[in-house]
N, C-alpha and C positions, 0 to 999 in steps of 0.2 A: 577405680583408683590407680593412679600411677605411681611408679618405683623408680628412684632416682639413687646410684650408688657414687658414691664420692670417690675417685681414685686418682686424684691428681696429688701435688704437692713434689719436692724435690726429696723427701725422705731422709735429711739429713742427718739424724739420730741414727740410721743405721747405714751411715757410711763405715768400709769404703764399699760394702755390697750393693747400695744403691749408685754408684758412680757408673755401673753398667748395664743397669736396669730399673724400672720402676719399682718400687715398694711392694706394693700390692700384687706383682708377680713372684715375689719370693714363697719360698715353700713353707707354707705352716704344717708340720708331720708329713701327710702325705698327700696334700693339691695343695694348688697355688693359692695363697692368701685370698684372693679375689673370688674364690669358687664358693667360701663361705658366705658372705652376705648376698650372693646372685642365690643360694639355696634358701637362705631366711625369707629373701621376697617370695621364693616360689613356695615353699610352707605355709608361706601367711596367704597363698592365695592372688597375689599379684603376677601377672606374665606379661605386664607392658612395662618394660623396664628400660632406662637408660644409665649408661654409666659414661661420668666426666672423667676423663684421663688428664695427664699432661706430665710436665717433666721429661723425664730421658724414657727414649724406647716406646712409646706410647701407642704407636704403631702394633706392638706386640700384642695387646690385647687384642685385638681383630684376629691376629694369626691363631692366637690360644683360643679364644672364645667363637669364634665366629659369629652366626646369628643365634646360639644359644641352644643349639641341640642337644648338646648334653645333659643339658637340664630340661630338655621337653618343653623349649620355646621354639616359637616359629619364627621371633625376630628379637633382636638387640638393636638400642638405638646408642649411639655413641656422639660426644661432643669432648671439645679440647679446652682446658685452661690454662691462660699462659699465666706463669708466674706462680705465686703462693699469696694470692689477695683474699683469704679464708673462707670458710665454710659456705657463709652466706653468699658471697659474690660467686663459688660454683655453682650453687643451687638456681640462682638467678639465670646460668646460663640455658637452664632447662623450662622458662618460661614458655616459650613458642610452642615448646613440645605438650607441658602437662596443660596448657590450655586453663579450661574452666573447672577440671577436676580436681579433686583431692591427690596430694601426694605424700608418699612415703619416703623418706630419706636415712638412707644407713651410710654412717662413714664405712670405709672398704677397708679398714683395718679392725673393725669389731667382730668379734665372734663370740655367739650365745651358745648354751648347754642344750637350752629347750627350742621354742620359740616363739613369735609374738602374734601368732594369728589370733589372739581373742581380742590383742589390742587392737588389731586391725577392723577386725569385726565390729567393735566398740566403737571406733571413732568413723568407721563408715555410717553408723548411725546418730552420730552428733550432728546436729545440724550446721555448727560453725565453729572457727576455732581451731585450736591445736591440743597435742597430746605429746607426753614427753614419758620416758621409759626411764625409771630410778633404780640404783642398785646399793646397800648398802654396803660400804666399803672402811676399812680400817684407817685409810688416809686421805680424807676428804680436802685435805689443804691441796690436794694435785688436781681437783676437778671443778667442774661447776657445780655447785652445792645448790638443792634446793631447800627454802622454807618452806613448812607446811602450817596449817592451821585448820585440822579436821580434814575434809576433803578439798581444801582449796590450797593451792599452791601461791604461796603468799611474793616470793622474790626467788632470785637464783642470782648467787655471786660466783662470779669467775674466782678461782683459787683463792678464798678466803684466806685470811691469817687467824680469823677467830670463827669457824665453820660452826652454822647454827644447825646443824644436823649433821648425819653422816651418810647422807643420800645423796649419791651424786648421781649428774645427768649423764645417762650413757649415750653413745652416738646412735639413736635410734629416734628420729622425729618424726610425726605425724601434723600435716599442715592443709588448713584450706586455700584455694588459690588466693586469699590475700595475702600469701606470703610474698606473693613478688611486688606489692604496693608498698608493703612493710619494709623490705630490701632499699627500694630505692629512696627511703626518708633516711636510713641509716648513715653516720658520718665514722670515718675510718677511725680504728682503736689507736692507740699510741704503738703498736707495733705494725700499723698500716693495712690491717685486715678490717673486712667487714664481718661482725661477729654474732655467731649465731645465738649465744646468751641474750644479745641486745632484741633479736627477732622472738626469743622466747620469752624475755620479758614485757615487750609490746601486747602480747597475746595475753599476758598475765594481768598488766593494766587494762587489759579491754574484757576481763572479766571471762574469758572463755579460753583458759587453759584448764587442761586434765590431766591426769597421770595415773600409770600403773607400776606398780614395782615388779621387776621384773625376777621370775623366780629361775632357779639353776645360776651355776656361775656366768659372768661375763667378764672378757678381758678384750682390752686391744692388743694389738702387735706391732707398735709402732717402735719400741728400744729392745736391743738385744735380750733386756730382762724379760720384758712382756711376751716378745715373740719365742723365746724357749718355754716360757711356761704356758702360752697356748697350746704348742706342740704335747707338750705334756699332759694338758688337759685332755685334748683331743685323742692322743694315743690311750689313756685310761680309760675314756667313755663316750667318744665321741661327741660332735657338734649338731646343732639343730634339728635336735630329735623331736619327733613327732608325740611320742607319749609324755603322759603328764607328770611332775615330780609328785614324789611320795609324800603325804602328808605326814609331819614328824611324830 
């Protein structure tokens, strides 16, 4: 399975910090933000990784990460996204590299307490389709929200006014290689982007979408509030832990 970390964009919600650097190079407690999704991939057993960069100072990723030696990797791959065309557009840049493999996608500002090794193992045995990671949140109107029926995902609605659940779709996705065909069928949204929610809903209509609820805490780090929260959570107990959460 290949791993793609999306670390492009302009990070405008973090101005003026991001006037001089890419958001994903900012510190989160004691490490650069980009370290956390890379370690999440490695902990899940994925060592063939591409980073999609963009925006200002994208060359600093290479200076910081090199070939990934600090993570026990022999090689890191890089590609560049111009502008802000959406998550699906950024993923599409990796098509030539992913080839016929399955792919795990992590948004570069998503940080998790534990790991997604089980979800990756389960998906590797899934013959076709996609898998999303869900997390209960207190403010689902801010997120893409999944509606479930038993073990099935019925729909995903982006930032709903009346959420049908409190289960947010977090920025970790697993796809078979049909995802690139799906992306090429998409139309741009009102904000001019190719939306990952549209990709996920295609797999739901296809009947091949599965899900898992993420244990432990999860946060993004794309605003000043969430960047501070992520640092505090990591200071209290770390991120990407390999031990299992304790049963209540």
